[in-house]
C-alpha positions as CSV (number, residue, x, y, z in Angstrom):
1,M,-2.9,-60.1,121.3
2,P,-6.7,-59.5,121.9
3,D,-5.9,-55.8,122.6
4,L,-4.0,-55.6,119.2
5,W,-6.9,-57.1,117.3
6,I,-9.3,-54.6,119.0
7,L,-7.1,-51.8,117.5
8,I,-6.6,-53.4,114.0
9,I,-10.1,-54.6,113.3
10,P,-12.0,-51.2,113.2
11,P,-9.8,-49.7,110.4
12,I,-10.0,-52.8,108.3
13,A,-13.7,-53.3,108.9
14,G,-14.4,-49.6,108.2
15,G,-12.5,-49.7,105.0
16,I,-14.2,-52.8,103.8
17,I,-17.7,-51.5,104.8
18,G,-17.1,-48.1,103.2
19,Y,-15.7,-49.6,100.0
20,F,-18.5,-52.2,99.4
21,T,-21.2,-49.8,100.7
22,N,-20.4,-47.2,98.0
23,D,-20.0,-49.9,95.4
24,L,-23.4,-51.3,96.4
25,A,-24.9,-47.8,96.3
26,I,-23.6,-47.3,92.8
27,Q,-24.9,-50.7,91.7
28,M,-28.3,-49.8,93.1
29,L,-28.4,-46.8,90.8
30,F,-28.9,-49.2,87.9
31,R,-29.8,-52.6,89.4
32,P,-32.0,-54.5,89.5
33,Y,-33.3,-53.6,86.1
34,K,-36.8,-54.8,86.8
35,P,-39.0,-54.7,90.0
36,I,-38.8,-57.8,92.2
37,Y,-42.0,-58.9,93.9
38,L,-42.4,-60.9,97.1
39,G,-45.9,-62.3,96.6
40,K,-47.9,-59.2,95.5
41,R,-45.6,-56.7,97.2
42,R,-42.8,-55.1,95.4
43,L,-39.5,-55.0,97.3
44,P,-38.2,-51.6,98.1
45,F,-35.4,-50.2,95.9
46,T,-36.4,-52.4,93.0
47,P,-35.9,-51.6,90.2
48,G,-32.8,-49.4,90.6
49,L,-33.0,-45.6,90.9
50,I,-32.3,-44.8,87.2
51,P,-34.6,-47.6,85.7
52,R,-37.4,-46.5,88.1
53,N,-37.1,-42.9,87.1
54,Q,-36.0,-43.3,83.5
55,E,-38.9,-41.3,81.9
56,R,-38.4,-38.5,84.3
57,L,-34.7,-38.6,83.7
58,A,-35.3,-38.5,80.0
59,K,-37.5,-35.4,80.4
60,R,-34.9,-33.7,82.6
61,I,-32.1,-34.5,80.1
62,S,-34.3,-33.1,77.2
63,D,-35.1,-29.9,79.2
64,T,-31.5,-29.4,80.1
65,I,-30.3,-29.9,76.5
66,M,-33.0,-27.7,74.9
67,G,-32.8,-25.1,77.7
68,S,-29.1,-24.7,78.0
69,L,-27.3,-26.4,75.0
70,L,-29.6,-26.4,71.9
71,T,-31.2,-22.9,72.4
72,P,-32.6,-21.2,69.3
73,Q,-29.5,-19.0,69.1
74,E,-27.2,-22.0,69.3
75,L,-29.2,-23.7,66.5
76,Q,-28.9,-20.5,64.4
77,N,-25.1,-20.5,64.9
78,L,-25.0,-24.2,64.2
79,T,-27.0,-23.7,61.0
80,K,-24.7,-20.9,59.9
81,R,-21.7,-23.1,60.4
82,L,-23.2,-25.9,58.5
83,L,-24.8,-24.0,55.7
84,T,-21.7,-22.1,54.5
85,P,-21.7,-21.3,50.8
86,E,-19.0,-23.8,50.1
87,R,-20.8,-26.7,51.8
88,V,-24.2,-25.7,50.2
89,Q,-22.5,-25.5,46.8
90,S,-21.1,-29.0,47.2
91,A,-24.5,-30.4,48.2
92,L,-26.3,-28.6,45.3
93,L,-23.6,-29.7,42.8
94,W,-24.0,-33.3,44.0
95,L,-27.8,-33.1,43.7
96,L,-27.6,-31.6,40.2
97,R,-25.2,-34.3,39.0
98,L,-27.3,-36.9,40.6
99,A,-30.4,-35.5,38.8
100,I,-28.6,-35.6,35.4
101,E,-27.5,-39.2,36.1
102,Q,-31.1,-40.1,36.9
103,I,-32.3,-38.5,33.7
104,Q,-29.7,-40.4,31.7
105,A,-30.8,-43.7,33.4
106,D,-34.5,-42.9,32.8
107,K,-35.6,-45.7,30.4
108,E,-39.3,-44.9,30.6
109,Q,-38.5,-41.3,29.6
110,K,-40.6,-39.8,32.4
111,T,-38.6,-36.6,32.3
112,A,-39.2,-36.3,28.5
113,K,-43.0,-36.8,29.1
114,I,-43.1,-34.1,31.8
115,L,-41.1,-31.7,29.6
116,A,-43.5,-32.4,26.7
117,E,-46.5,-31.6,28.8
118,I,-44.8,-28.4,30.0
119,L,-44.0,-27.3,26.5
120,R,-47.5,-28.2,25.2
121,D,-49.2,-26.2,28.0
122,L,-46.8,-23.3,27.5
123,F,-47.5,-23.0,23.7
124,S,-51.2,-23.9,23.9
125,N,-52.4,-22.0,26.9
126,S,-49.9,-19.8,28.8
127,L,-47.9,-18.2,26.0
128,P,-50.9,-17.1,23.8
129,R,-52.5,-15.4,26.8
130,L,-49.3,-13.7,27.7
131,I,-48.9,-12.5,24.1
132,Q,-52.4,-11.1,24.0
133,V,-51.8,-9.2,27.3
134,F,-48.4,-7.8,26.5
135,A,-49.4,-6.9,22.9
136,K,-51.8,-4.3,24.3
137,R,-48.9,-2.2,25.5
138,E,-47.6,0.5,23.2
139,D,-44.0,-0.5,23.7
140,F,-44.5,-4.2,23.0
141,L,-41.5,-5.5,21.0
142,K,-40.6,-1.9,20.2
143,D,-36.8,-2.3,20.5
144,Q,-36.8,-5.7,18.9
145,I,-38.9,-4.7,15.8
146,D,-36.8,-1.5,15.4
147,R,-33.6,-3.5,15.6
148,I,-34.9,-5.9,12.9
149,F,-36.0,-3.0,10.8
150,D,-32.7,-1.2,11.0
151,R,-30.5,-4.3,10.6
152,V,-32.5,-6.3,8.0
153,L,-35.1,-4.3,6.2
154,L,-33.1,-1.0,6.0
155,D,-30.1,-2.7,4.5
156,F,-32.0,-5.2,2.4
157,R,-31.1,-5.2,-1.4
158,L,-32.0,-7.7,-4.0
159,S,-29.1,-9.6,-5.7
160,D,-28.9,-9.8,-9.4
161,P,-30.5,-13.3,-9.7
162,Q,-33.2,-12.3,-7.3
163,A,-34.0,-9.0,-9.2
164,R,-34.0,-11.0,-12.5
165,Q,-36.4,-13.6,-11.1
166,F,-38.6,-10.9,-9.5
167,A,-38.8,-8.9,-12.8
168,D,-39.7,-12.1,-14.7
169,W,-42.4,-12.8,-12.2
170,L,-43.8,-9.3,-12.6
171,L,-43.9,-9.5,-16.4
172,Q,-45.2,-13.0,-16.6
173,V,-47.7,-13.2,-13.7
174,V,-48.5,-9.7,-12.5
175,L,-48.4,-7.8,-15.8
176,P,-48.6,-10.2,-18.7
177,P,-49.4,-8.8,-22.2
178,D,-53.1,-9.9,-22.0
179,L,-53.5,-8.1,-18.7
180,L,-51.9,-4.9,-20.1
181,R,-54.2,-5.1,-23.1
182,Q,-57.2,-5.4,-20.9
183,A,-55.9,-2.5,-18.8
184,M,-55.6,-0.3,-21.9
185,I,-59.2,-1.2,-22.9
186,D,-60.5,-0.3,-19.5
187,F,-58.5,2.9,-19.5
188,L,-59.5,4.1,-23.0
189,T,-63.2,4.8,-22.2
190,D,-65.0,7.5,-24.2
191,R,-64.8,9.9,-21.3
192,N,-61.1,9.4,-20.9
193,I,-60.5,9.8,-24.6
194,E,-62.4,13.1,-24.6
195,I,-60.4,14.3,-21.7
196,I,-57.1,13.4,-23.3
197,D,-58.0,14.9,-26.6
198,A,-59.2,18.2,-25.0
199,G,-56.1,18.5,-22.9
200,F,-53.9,17.7,-25.9
201,R,-55.6,20.5,-27.9
202,E,-55.4,23.1,-25.1
203,K,-52.0,22.6,-23.7
204,T,-49.9,22.1,-26.8
205,S,-48.2,24.8,-28.9
206,G,-46.4,25.3,-32.1
207,T,-46.4,22.4,-34.6
208,T,-47.9,20.1,-32.1
209,W,-50.8,22.4,-31.6
210,V,-51.5,22.4,-35.3
211,V,-51.4,18.6,-35.4
212,A,-53.6,18.4,-32.3
213,N,-56.2,20.7,-33.6
214,L,-56.3,19.5,-37.2
215,F,-56.1,15.8,-36.6
216,G,-56.5,15.3,-32.8
217,V,-55.8,12.1,-30.8
218,K,-59.4,11.1,-30.3
219,N,-59.6,9.0,-33.5
220,S,-56.2,7.4,-32.9
221,L,-57.1,6.4,-29.3
222,A,-60.5,5.1,-30.4
223,R,-58.9,3.0,-33.1
224,L,-56.3,1.7,-30.6
225,R,-59.1,0.6,-28.3
226,T,-61.0,-1.1,-31.2
227,F,-57.8,-2.8,-32.3
228,C,-57.2,-4.1,-28.8
229,L,-60.8,-5.4,-28.6
230,D,-60.9,-7.0,-32.1
231,E,-57.3,-8.3,-32.5
232,K,-56.4,-9.9,-29.1
233,E,-53.6,-12.2,-30.2
234,I,-52.0,-9.6,-32.4
235,T,-52.2,-7.0,-29.7
236,N,-50.7,-9.3,-27.1
237,A,-47.9,-10.2,-29.6
238,R,-47.2,-6.5,-30.2
239,L,-47.1,-5.7,-26.5
240,K,-44.7,-8.6,-26.0
241,E,-42.5,-7.3,-28.8
242,L,-42.7,-3.8,-27.3
243,I,-41.6,-5.1,-23.8
244,L,-38.6,-6.8,-25.4
245,S,-37.7,-3.8,-27.6
246,L,-37.9,-1.4,-24.8
247,E,-35.9,-3.7,-22.5
248,I,-38.6,-3.5,-19.8
249,R,-37.2,-6.6,-18.1
250,D,-33.7,-5.1,-17.7
251,R,-35.1,-1.8,-16.6
252,L,-37.1,-3.5,-13.9
253,R,-34.1,-5.6,-12.9
254,R,-31.9,-2.5,-12.4
255,W,-34.7,-0.7,-10.6
256,L,-35.2,-3.6,-8.2
257,Q,-31.5,-3.9,-7.6
258,N,-31.3,-0.2,-6.7
259,L,-34.5,-0.3,-4.6
260,S,-33.6,0.2,-0.9
261,L,-35.1,1.9,2.1
262,E,-31.8,3.8,2.6
263,N,-32.6,5.9,-0.5
264,L,-35.8,7.2,1.1
265,P,-35.9,10.4,3.1
266,L,-35.2,10.1,6.8
267,S,-38.8,11.1,7.8
268,T,-40.2,8.5,5.5
269,V,-38.0,5.8,7.0
270,R,-39.1,6.8,10.5
271,Q,-42.7,6.8,9.6
272,L,-42.3,3.4,7.8
273,R,-40.6,2.0,10.9
274,K,-43.4,3.2,13.1
275,T,-46.0,1.8,10.7
276,T,-44.2,-1.5,10.6
277,R,-44.1,-1.7,14.4
278,E,-47.7,-0.8,14.8
279,T,-48.8,-3.3,12.1
280,V,-46.8,-6.1,13.8
281,R,-48.2,-5.2,17.2
282,I,-51.8,-5.1,16.0
283,Y,-51.4,-8.3,14.1
284,I,-49.9,-10.1,17.2
285,Q,-52.6,-8.6,19.4
286,D,-55.4,-9.9,17.1
287,K,-54.0,-13.1,15.8
288,G,-50.7,-13.8,17.6
289,G,-52.4,-15.9,20.3
290,N,-54.2,-18.1,17.7
291,L,-50.9,-18.3,15.7
292,V,-48.9,-19.5,18.7
293,Q,-51.7,-21.8,19.8
294,G,-51.9,-23.4,16.4
295,L,-48.2,-23.8,16.3
296,G,-48.2,-25.5,19.7
297,T,-50.9,-28.0,18.6
298,S,-49.2,-28.8,15.3
299,I,-45.8,-29.7,16.9
300,D,-45.0,-33.2,18.2
301,W,-43.8,-32.1,21.6
302,D,-43.0,-35.7,22.7
303,K,-40.3,-36.0,20.0
304,I,-39.1,-32.5,20.6
305,S,-38.7,-33.1,24.3
306,I,-36.8,-36.4,23.7
307,I,-34.4,-34.6,21.4
308,L,-34.0,-31.8,23.9
309,I,-33.3,-34.2,26.8
310,K,-30.7,-36.1,24.7
311,R,-29.0,-32.8,23.7
312,L,-28.9,-31.7,27.3
313,Q,-27.5,-35.0,28.4
314,N,-24.5,-34.6,26.0
315,S,-24.2,-30.9,26.4
316,E,-20.7,-29.8,27.5
317,V,-22.1,-26.4,28.3
318,L,-24.5,-27.8,30.8
319,N,-21.9,-30.0,32.5
320,S,-19.4,-27.1,32.7
321,S,-22.0,-24.7,34.1
322,L,-23.2,-26.9,36.9
323,E,-20.6,-25.4,39.3
324,T,-21.7,-21.9,38.4
325,I,-25.3,-22.8,38.8
326,S,-24.7,-24.5,42.2
327,W,-22.6,-21.5,43.4
328,E,-25.3,-19.0,42.4
329,L,-28.0,-21.1,44.2
330,A,-25.8,-21.3,47.3
331,L,-25.4,-17.5,47.3
332,I,-29.2,-17.1,46.9
333,L,-29.7,-19.5,49.8
334,E,-27.1,-17.6,51.9
335,R,-28.9,-14.2,51.3
336,Y,-32.2,-15.8,52.2
337,L,-30.8,-17.3,55.4
338,E,-29.2,-14.0,56.4
339,R,-32.7,-12.4,56.2
340,D,-35.0,-15.1,57.5
341,L,-32.7,-17.6,59.4
342,E,-34.4,-16.8,62.8
343,K,-37.8,-17.5,61.3
344,V,-36.6,-20.7,59.7
345,V,-35.1,-22.0,62.9
346,A,-38.2,-21.0,64.9
347,R,-40.3,-23.1,62.5
348,A,-37.9,-25.9,62.3
349,I,-37.6,-26.6,66.0
350,P,-41.3,-27.7,66.4
351,I,-41.0,-29.7,63.2
352,L,-37.9,-31.5,64.2
353,A,-39.2,-32.0,67.8
354,I,-35.7,-32.5,69.1
355,D,-36.9,-32.6,72.7
356,R,-39.3,-35.4,71.9
357,V,-36.6,-37.3,70.1
358,I,-34.3,-37.1,73.1
359,V,-37.1,-38.2,75.5
360,D,-38.0,-41.2,73.2
361,R,-34.4,-42.1,72.7
362,V,-33.5,-42.1,76.4
363,S,-36.8,-43.9,77.3
364,A,-36.2,-46.6,74.6
365,T,-32.7,-47.3,75.9
366,S,-32.7,-50.4,78.1
367,P,-31.3,-50.1,81.6
368,A,-28.4,-52.4,80.8
369,Q,-27.4,-50.2,77.8
370,L,-27.9,-47.1,79.9
371,E,-25.7,-48.5,82.6
372,T,-23.0,-49.5,80.1
373,T,-23.2,-46.0,78.6
374,I,-22.9,-44.2,81.9
375,Q,-20.2,-46.6,83.2
376,G,-18.3,-46.0,80.0
377,I,-18.4,-42.3,80.5
378,V,-17.7,-42.0,84.2
379,K,-16.2,-45.4,85.1
380,S,-13.1,-43.9,86.6
381,E,-15.1,-41.3,88.6
382,L,-17.4,-44.0,90.0
383,Q,-14.4,-46.2,90.9
384,A,-12.9,-43.2,92.7
385,I,-16.1,-42.9,94.7
386,V,-15.9,-46.5,95.7
387,T,-12.2,-46.2,96.6
388,L,-13.0,-43.0,98.5
389,G,-15.6,-44.8,100.5
390,G,-13.1,-47.5,101.5
391,I,-10.5,-44.8,102.5
392,L,-13.1,-42.9,104.6
393,G,-14.2,-46.1,106.3
394,F,-10.6,-47.0,107.0
395,F,-9.9,-43.6,108.6
396,I,-13.1,-43.7,110.7
397,G,-12.1,-47.1,111.9
398,L,-8.6,-45.8,112.6
399,L,-10.1,-42.9,114.7
400,Q,-12.2,-45.4,116.6
401,S,-9.0,-47.5,117.3
402,I,-7.2,-44.4,118.5
403,F,-10.1,-43.5,120.7
404,L,-10.1,-47.1,122.2
405,M,-6.4,-46.9,122.7
406,L,-6.7,-43.6,124.5
407,R,-9.3,-45.1,126.8
């Protein structure tokens, strides 16, 4: 019986020693979590291997991840997979809709105030300067003015009521009888009467020549001038009757209705178009900036911006175009990333400081949490090591028993 125990005890003792020795070694990787002191001296192997070298471990983990896993090329590939046009469009569409919701919920009307300041600055400062700069170019608004001239001025005709009102205005305001009488007096000067009489005598023939040389028109014109000077009311009444009897108003109306630029020669129309364009350009160059600036200062941009914001909030066109806008922005971002993705990633890595984040995160993790995490990842492997230690101890003890038995 003693000889049997001598053969049995070594395998059993070796298995137990191997099992618990490996288990103790694995436990000493993490425990104790804090150093243990005996007096002023710290006991060896305290704290455990991992807690004692946690900062160095964190640095090694960071170097391994950044050197092998999260290389710049891998980050570029990751960025490409994340920033596909479809994902970017979804993100941009969400941001645009969120922005519209924020504008709708803006009770203090901050957006309207910002828009009002932008419009006020645009019309008061920026736009007048731009107009003055662009108006110096020879082709400024050339196509636009020519298009307006061809589509509006060239085809413009007065309607019958418009021609009638215009003719009435000409006869009542521009050319009233009193003004015609004064024009006749100013025209019938002594010199003009002499010229008319001499021409009438020289250029007439036949019966008219006899009348012109016997009687002449000098006395008649002089009497007409005297009559206009002395008899103002009667002259005005006669002129008014003459305008009615000669149907001057109807003649003017028909002439105004038939008045159109299309009836002019083509060369005249071209010259008129060029003159119109140059006149508009010179006017805008000289006074366009002040005109726009005055318009900008006279408009209540606060009310205009509030109206614009409300219209945009309820605009179906805006809501329906959000997807198109987000898709176009996503394509622009994709083209930008294709060209400068390497530079963006190179600049983003130092900003993100991923290595520092890894080091801080690992260093901030408590030893207990670190043990739990590692045990959760490799629990079966660590248990296999413990079991393997027991098996090896058992076989070493078995070899010793065989050696004793052979002896």
